[in-house]
C-alpha positions in Angstrom: 0.1 0.0 0.0 1.5 3.3 -1.1 1.0 6.2 1.4 1.3 9.1 -1.1 -0.9 12.0 -0.2 -3.1 13.7 -2.9 -0.9 16.7 -2.5 2.2 14.6 -3.3 0.5 13.1 -6.3 -0.6 16.5 -7.6 2.9 17.9 -7.2 4.3 15.0 -9.2 1.7 15.3 -11.9 2.6 19.0 -12.2 6.3 18.0 -12.8 5.2 15.7 -15.6 3.2 18.5 -17.2 5.8 21.2 -16.9 8.8 19.0 -17.5 12.1 19.3 -15.6 14.3 22.2 -16.7 17.8 21.3 -18.0 20.8 22.1 -15.9 22.7 25.0 -17.3 26.4 24.2 -17.2 29.0 27.1 -17.4 32.1 24.9 -18.0 33.4 21.4 -17.2 35.4 21.2 -14.1 39.1 20.6 -14.8 42.4 20.5 -13.0 42.9 24.1 -13.9 39.4 25.0 -12.6 37.6 23.1 -9.9 39.5 19.9 -9.5 42.3 19.4 -6.9 45.2 17.3 -8.2 47.6 16.2 -5.4 51.4 15.5 -5.5 52.6 12.3 -4.1 53.7 14.1 -0.9 50.2 15.7 -0.6 48.5 12.3 -1.1 50.6 10.8 1.7 49.9 13.8 3.9 46.2 13.3 3.6 46.4 9.6 4.2 48.5 10.2 7.4 46.0 12.9 8.4 43.1 10.3 8.2 45.0 7.4 9.8 46.0 9.6 12.7 42.5 10.4 13.8 40.3 7.5 12.4 40.2 5.7 15.8 38.4 8.7 17.3 35.8 8.8 14.4 32.6 7.1 13.7 33.1 5.6 10.2 30.5 3.9 7.9 30.6 2.6 4.4 27.3 3.1 2.5 26.7 0.8 -0.5 23.6 1.1 -2.8 23.1 -2.6 -3.6 19.4 -3.0 -4.5 19.9 -3.3 -8.2 19.2 -6.5 -10.0 21.7 -8.0 -12.4 19.2 -8.1 -15.4 21.0 -5.5 -17.5 24.3 -7.1 -16.9 23.2 -10.1 -19.0 21.1 -8.3 -21.6 22.9 -9.7 -24.6 22.6 -13.2 -23.2 18.9 -12.9 -22.7 18.7 -11.8 -26.4 20.7 -14.9 -27.3 18.2 -17.2 -25.6 15.3 -15.4 -27.4 16.8 -15.4 -30.9 19.0 -18.4 -31.2 17.5 -21.8 -32.0 20.1 -24.7 -31.6 18.2 -27.1 -33.9 18.0 -24.6 -36.7 21.1 -22.4 -36.6 24.8 -22.9 -36.9 26.5 -21.4 -33.8 29.6 -20.4 -35.6 27.7 -18.5 -38.3 25.5 -16.9 -35.7 28.5 -15.6 -33.8 30.3 -14.4 -36.9 27.6 -11.6 -37.2 29.2 -8.3 -36.1 26.1 -7.6 -34.0 27.1 -10.6 -31.9 30.6 -9.6 -31.1 30.0 -9.4 -27.3 28.3 -12.8 -27.4 31.3 -14.2 -29.3 33.7 -12.8 -26.7 31.7 -14.3 -23.9 31.8 -17.8 -25.3 35.5 -17.6 -26.3 36.4 -16.4 -22.8 33.9 -18.2 -20.6 36.6 -20.3 -18.7 37.8 -17.0 -17.3 34.5 -16.2 -15.6 34.3 -17.0 -11.9 31.0 -18.9 -12.3 32.3 -21.1 -15.1 32.9 -24.2 -13.0 29.6 -23.8 -11.2 27.8 -24.0 -14.6 29.9 -26.8 -16.0 29.4 -29.0 -12.8 25.6 -28.4 -12.8 25.3 -29.3 -16.5 27.5 -32.4 -16.0 25.3 -33.6 -13.2 22.1 -32.9 -15.2 23.4 -34.5 -18.5 25.4 -37.4 -17.1 23.2 -39.9 -18.9 23.0 -38.0 -22.2 25.2 -38.4 -25.1 27.4 -35.6 -26.5 25.4 -32.5 -27.8 26.2 -30.1 -30.6 28.3 -27.0 -30.0 25.3 -24.7 -30.5 23.1 -26.6 -28.0 26.0 -26.7 -25.5 26.3 -22.8 -25.7 22.5 -22.6 -25.4 22.3 -24.8 -22.4 25.3 -23.0 -20.8 23.5 -19.6 -20.8 20.2 -21.1 -19.8 21.8 -22.8 -16.8 23.3 -19.5 -15.9 20.2 -17.3 -16.2 17.1 -19.5 -15.6 15.2 -19.9 -12.4 15.9 -23.7 -12.4 19.6 -23.0 -12.9 21.8 -20.5 -11.1 19.0 -17.9 -11.6 21.4 -15.0 -12.2 18.5 -13.2 -13.9 16.7 -12.8 -10.6 19.8 -12.4 -8.3 20.9 -9.0 -6.9 24.1 -7.7 -8.7 25.8 -7.7 -5.4 25.5 -11.5 -5.1 26.7 -12.4 -8.6 30.1 -14.1 -8.6 32.6 -11.4 -9.8 36.0 -12.8 -9.0 37.9 -16.1 -8.6 40.3 -16.8 -5.7 41.9 -20.2 -5.9 39.0 -22.6 -6.1 36.3 -20.3 -4.8 34.3 -17.4 -6.1 33.9 -13.9 -4.6 30.8 -11.8 -5.1 30.7 -7.9 -5.4 29.2 -8.1 -1.8 32.2 -10.0 -0.6 34.7 -7.6 -2.2 33.0 -4.5 -0.8 33.4 -6.0 2.7 37.0 -7.0 2.1 37.8 -3.5 0.7 36.2 -1.8 3.7 39.0 -3.3 5.8 41.5 -1.1 4.0 40.0 2.2 5.0 36.7 2.2 6.9 37.8 0.5 10.1 37.6 2.2 13.5 37.9 0.9 17.0 38.5 -2.6 15.6 35.3 -2.7 13.7 34.2 -2.2 10.1 30.7 -0.8 9.7 29.1 -1.4 6.2 25.6 -0.5 5.3 23.9 -1.9 2.3 20.6 -0.7 0.7 18.9 -3.8 -0.7 15.5 -5.0 -2.0 13.3 -6.5 0.7 12.9 -9.8 -1.1 16.7 -10.3 -1.3 17.7 -9.3 2.2 17.9 -12.9 3.4 20.2 -13.8 0.6 22.6 -11.1 1.8 22.4 -12.3 5.3 23.2 -15.9 4.2 26.1 -14.8 2.0 27.5 -12.8 5.0 27.3 -15.8 7.4 29.1 -17.9 4.7 32.2 -15.6 4.4 32.1 -13.9 7.9 34.3 -16.3 9.8 37.1 -16.3 7.3 37.0 -12.6 6.8 37.2 -11.8 10.5 39.8 -14.4 11.2 42.0 -13.2 8.4 41.7 -9.5 9.4 41.2 -9.7 13.2 38.5 -7.1 12.5 34.8 -7.6 13.4 32.0 -6.5 11.0 28.9 -4.6 11.8 26.8 -5.1 8.6 23.3 -3.5 8.4 20.7 -3.2 5.7 17.8 -0.9 4.7 15.2 -0.8 2.0 14.3 2.0 -0.4 11.3 3.5 1.3 7.9 2.9 -0.4 6.9 6.5 0.6 9.4 7.8 -1.9 7.8 6.0 -4.8 6.4 8.3 -7.5 3.2 8.0 -9.5 3.5 6.7 -13.2 1.6 8.5 -16.0 0.5 7.8 -19.5 2.3 9.5 -22.4 -0.2 12.3 -22.2 0.6 12.8 -18.5 -2.6 11.3 -17.0 -2.2 9.1 -13.9 -1.6 5.5 -15.2 -4.3 3.1 -13.8 -3.4 -0.5 -13.4 -5.5 -3.7 -13.9 -6.9 -3.2 -10.4 -8.1 0.3 -11.1 -5.3 1.8 -8.9 -2.6 4.4 -9.6 0.6 2.8 -10.5 3.6 3.9 -8.3 7.3 3.1 -9.1 10.5 3.2 -7.2 12.1 6.7 -7.7 15.6 5.9 -8.5 18.7 6.1 -6.3 17.8 9.6 -5.3 15.2 8.0 -3.0 18.1 6.6 -0.9 18.8 10.1 0.6 16.4 9.1 3.3 18.5 6.0 4.1 21.7 8.0 4.0 20.0 10.6 6.2 19.5 7.9 8.9 23.3 7.3 9.3 25.0 9.4 11.9 28.7 9.2 11.5 31.8 11.4 11.2 32.9 9.9 7.9 30.6 8.2 5.4 32.1 6.5 2.3 29.7 6.0 -0.6 30.5 3.4 -3.3 28.3 1.6 -5.9 28.1 -2.1 -5.4 29.5 -3.0 -8.8 32.6 -0.8 -8.6 35.0 -3.3 -7.0 38.3 -4.8 -8.1 40.1 -8.1 -7.4 42.0 -8.2 -4.1 45.3 -7.6 -5.8 44.3 -4.0 -6.4 42.6 -3.3 -2.9 45.6 -1.8 -1.2 45.9 0.8 -3.8 42.3 1.6 -3.8 42.3 1.8 -0.1 45.1 4.4 -0.2 43.1 6.7 -2.4 40.0 6.3 -0.3 42.1 7.3 2.8 43.4 10.3 0.9 39.9 11.5 0.1 38.8 11.1 3.7 41.9 12.9 5.0 41.1 15.8 2.6 37.5 15.7 3.9 38.6 16.0 7.6 41.1 18.8 6.8 38.4 20.8 4.9 35.9 20.2 7.8 38.4 21.3 10.4 39.0 24.6 8.6 35.2 25.1 8.0 34.5 24.4 11.6 37.2 26.8 12.7 35.9 29.6 10.5 32.3 29.1 11.5 33.2 29.3 15.2 35.0 32.5 14.6 32.3 34.0 12.3 29.7 33.3 14.9 31.7 34.2 18.0 34.2 37.0 17.1 33.5 38.1 13.5 35.9 40.8 12.1 37.3 41.7 8.7 40.3 39.5 9.1 38.1 36.4 9.8 35.8 37.3 6.8 38.8 37.6 4.5 40.2 34.2 5.7 36.8 32.7 4.9 36.8 34.3 1.5 40.3 33.0 0.8 39.2 29.5 1.9 36.2 29.5 -0.4 38.3 30.6 -3.4 41.3 28.1 -2.7 39.6 25.1 -1.3 36.1 25.2 -2.8 37.4 26.8 -5.9 34.3 28.9 -6.4 34.6 32.0 -8.6 31.8 33.9 -6.9 32.6 34.5 -3.2 29.9 35.8 -0.9 30.5 39.3 0.6 28.7 39.5 3.9 29.2 37.5 7.1 25.7 36.1 7.0 26.0 34.9 3.4 29.4 33.3 4.2 28.0 31.4 7.2 25.1 30.2 5.1 27.5 28.9 2.4 29.9 27.2 4.9 27.3 25.7 7.2 26.4 22.7 5.0 27.3 19.0 4.6 30.6 18.5 2.9 31.5 15.8 0.3 34.9 15.1 -1.3 34.3 13.4 -4.6 37.0 11.4 -6.5 37.0 12.0 -10.2 38.8 10.2 -12.9 40.0 11.2 -16.4 37.2 10.9 -19.0 37.2 7.5 -20.8 34.0 7.9 -22.5 32.1 5.7 -20.0 28.4 6.6 -19.7 27.4 8.6 -16.7 27.8 12.0 -15.1 30.7 14.3 -14.6 31.9 17.4 -12.6 30.7 20.7 -14.0 30.4 24.4 -12.8 26.6 25.1 -12.9 24.5 28.3 -13.0 21.9 28.2 -10.2 18.5 29.9 -10.5 19.4 32.5 -7.8 22.4 33.7 -10.0 25.0 31.9 -8.0 27.2 29.2 -9.3 28.3 25.8 -7.8 30.2 22.8 -8.6 27.9 19.8 -9.2 28.0 16.2 -10.5 25.6 16.4 -13.5 24.2 13.4 -15.4 24.2 13.6 -19.2 20.3 13.5 -19.2 20.2 16.7 -17.3 22.0 18.7 -20.1 20.3 20.1 -23.2 22.4 18.3 -25.9 20.5 20.1 -28.7 21.9 23.4 -27.4 25.2 23.8 -29.4 27.1 25.6 -26.6 26.0 23.1 -23.9 26.8 20.2 -26.2 30.3 21.6 -26.9 31.0 22.0 -23.1 30.0 18.4 -22.6 32.4 17.4 -25.3 35.2 19.3 -23.6 34.7 17.6 -20.3 38.0 16.1 -19.0 36.7 14.1 -16.0 34.1 11.7 -15.1 32.2 10.9 -11.8 32.8 7.3 -10.7 30.6 7.7 -7.5 33.7 7.7 -5.2 32.3 10.0 -2.5 33.3 10.7 1.1 30.8 12.6 3.2 30.8 14.7 6.3 27.2 15.1 7.6 27.7 16.9 10.9 27.9 20.7 11.6 30.5 22.6 13.6 28.6 22.0 16.8 28.6 18.2 16.3 24.9 18.0 15.3 23.9 15.9 12.3 22.4 17.9 9.4 19.0 17.0 8.0 20.1 16.2 4.5 16.7 16.7 3.0 17.2 20.5 3.5 20.2 20.5 1.1 18.6 19.1 -2.0 17.5 20.7 -5.3 13.9 19.4 -5.8 13.8 21.0 -9.2 16.2 18.5 -10.6 15.3 14.9 -11.4 14.5 12.6 -14.4 11.5 11.8 -16.5 12.0 8.5 -18.3 9.9 6.4 -20.6 9.2 2.8 -19.3 6.6 0.1 -20.0 4.1 -1.7 -17.8 2.7 -5.0 -19.1 3.6 -3.8 -22.6 2.0 -0.4 -22.2 4.2 2.7 -22.5 4.3 4.8 -19.3 6.4 7.8 -18.1 8.2 7.6 -14.8 9.6 10.2 -12.5 12.8 9.7 -10.7 13.9 11.9 -7.7 17.0 14.0 -7.9 19.9 11.5 -8.0 21.7 10.8 -4.8 24.9 12.3 -5.8 23.3 14.8 -8.3 20.3 17.0 -7.1 20.0 15.3 -3.8 23.4 16.7 -2.8 23.1 19.9 -4.8 23.5 22.2 -1.8 26.3 20.4 -0.2 29.9 21.9 -0.3 31.6 19.9 -2.9 35.4 19.3 -3.3 36.6 17.4 -6.5 39.8 15.5 -6.3 41.5 13.6 -9.2 42.0 9.9 -8.5 43.6 7.3 -10.9 41.5 5.1 -13.2 42.5 1.9 -11.2 39.9 3.1 -8.6 37.1 2.8 -11.2 36.2 -0.8 -12.3 32.4 -0.9 -12.8 30.7 -4.0 -14.0 27.9 -3.0 -16.4 27.9 -6.0 -18.6 29.1 -9.6 -17.8 32.1 -9.2 -20.2 33.4 -6.3 -18.0 34.5 -9.2 -15.7 37.1 -10.1 -18.3 38.9 -6.8 -17.6 42.3 -7.2 -15.9 41.1 -5.5 -12.7 38.6 -8.4 -12.2 40.9 -11.2 -13.1 42.8 -13.3 -10.6 46.2 -13.3 -12.2 
């Protein structure tokens, strides 16, 4: 039962009718403007800064993990729908340029961590049958991998798909997120990791954790405190027809849909900690890279704490003993650390700007990967700010905006470290620092009928629009997402 009020629904319908305005970007953030790039000495300094105080801090790692793995296997689902083993030659089928991803998958299948699981299951099922054709073998391999009666990867959370091999066992993305947390988010002998999951899959995550917990804790001598939450139903949004009328389902009721990762702001808002690391479930690497990844995570956290210390000191002075020297120090900090070109003039404006949640975002050099990036954005009140902007928020039909996107040098890998307490030690209410005018309208389907859906401002886009944002360049080795199953063939995901 959805508990949306009539007022909520009317507001959402108005958004559909009016549309969501494009974000106006002024320029892409770069090392010259908006992005910090640290020397090796500076990197080590921030790492030491974090390590020196982490035992006195409350640290949590926050991992959005409710996504299903369906899109990860899209071309394999298409294979099951279009290939008929009795009628088609598999080599001819794979020679079609449109099937190059499929060809790579079959040629490399022994490198996948789930290969032996599939082979062993097929051997058991087919032990009394004679040899089959190559095409039928490929077909059965994929069906065993995806179908409900097989490994059921189609209906498995992405976090519980085998991502890596280690000797004779496999490691899921969930496993690797826990192992990685040992490298940077441990305080007082404990690693706290919070996963947002789908209610129907929570028990599977519990079971996987109990499977690996003993070996993880014995190896590290660190105890884990793993917690879970669900995307709240109250954040669901109403779906509409293509002419913006509420869509009525087969039971005569309005259809509501989950409102994207922006809805997780409520989950994040319930975490009270000094340092919160945010990382997507599928952005993990094999253990061989984890020490390096941990180093850069600690660097970002060290920068966060340094920035926070300076902000807290300035706010105390601005509130207790304001004078021209303090105001000038604050302006210098805003220019140097926040890299903002327009600096407030008055004490009141400076306090309002500084007294916000802080995030330090790692950004990597642009590789053409889909997703958002760091930009300087024009706000409706005439100010400017640095934001992470998704490509769908930009008007690509506008020549100048399109050119600015093409000139972007960096990409957002969702590598974020957050400070959510104010200078008095109180936790901010994060819902007060969003831009509700941002968001996404997307076209979906429901039982074959086209609908339009409304997504809330993204968690690291509009939901954090009024945070103080620091961009820091990090190396590409920290960015290893798995969007399709073939990404697991990349060197960062291979054992050797």
